[in-house]
N, C-alpha and C positions, 0 to 999 in steps of 0.2 A: 436699506429698508429694514433689515433685521435689527440693526442697532437702534433705529428710530422707534421700533415697536418693542424694544427691550426684551428680546427673546433669548438672551444669553450670549450674544456676540459682544466681546470686549472691544476689538478693533483698535488696539493701542496705537498703531502707526497711522491710523486714519486713511488707509488705502495705499500707502507707499510701498507695500509688499516687503516690509522689513521685519514683521513679527509673527505672522501666522496665527494670531489670536482670533481670526475670523474663519478658522477652518470649519468646513461643513462637509457632509457627505451627501452628494446628490443622488436621488433615486435613479436606479439604472435606466428606467424608461425615459428620463429627462436628460441624461448625461450627453447624449448625442445631439441635443437641441441647443446646447450652449456653444458659444465661440470657444475654440480650443485654448487651453492655458498657454501663456507666454513662457519663455524659458525662465524668467525670474520667478514666476509663480511655481513652476516645477522645482526649481532649486530650493525655494523656501519650504515646499511640501516635503522634499527629501530630508530636511532637517528635523522633521517631526518624528517622534518615537513610534507612532502607529498611524498608518494611513490606509485607506481603502482604495480600490481601483477608481472609484468615482469621487475621491476627495478633491475639494477645490477650496480656494480662499475666496470667501463670499464677496469681499470687497473688489475682487478682480473680475467678477461676473458682469458682463455687459448686459444691462437690463433691456428687454424689448417686450412689447405687448404680447408677443408669441409665448413668453414665459409666464404669463398669468396662470397661476395654479401650480407653479413649480413646487415639487416636493423634495424636501431635504431633511436631514437630521443633524443634530449637533453631536459631535463625537464625545464620548466620555472624557472627563478630565484625566490626564495622566500625571 
């Protein structure tokens, strides 16, 4: 969704969990409403130089109607 609306997500790997160019920071009040990250997502996040407690790879978020209104930010480029 973010890439389709051209809001700054590069998403080089197209969702294969290989690049982390879709890194976002989920608002704390929304973080618990998402499906938990898989091990491969956590491994890729661990490779980033700067992450937050609610960092996620946006291509790995499983969208559901309950997430309508989800608030997130794009991290600064490092």
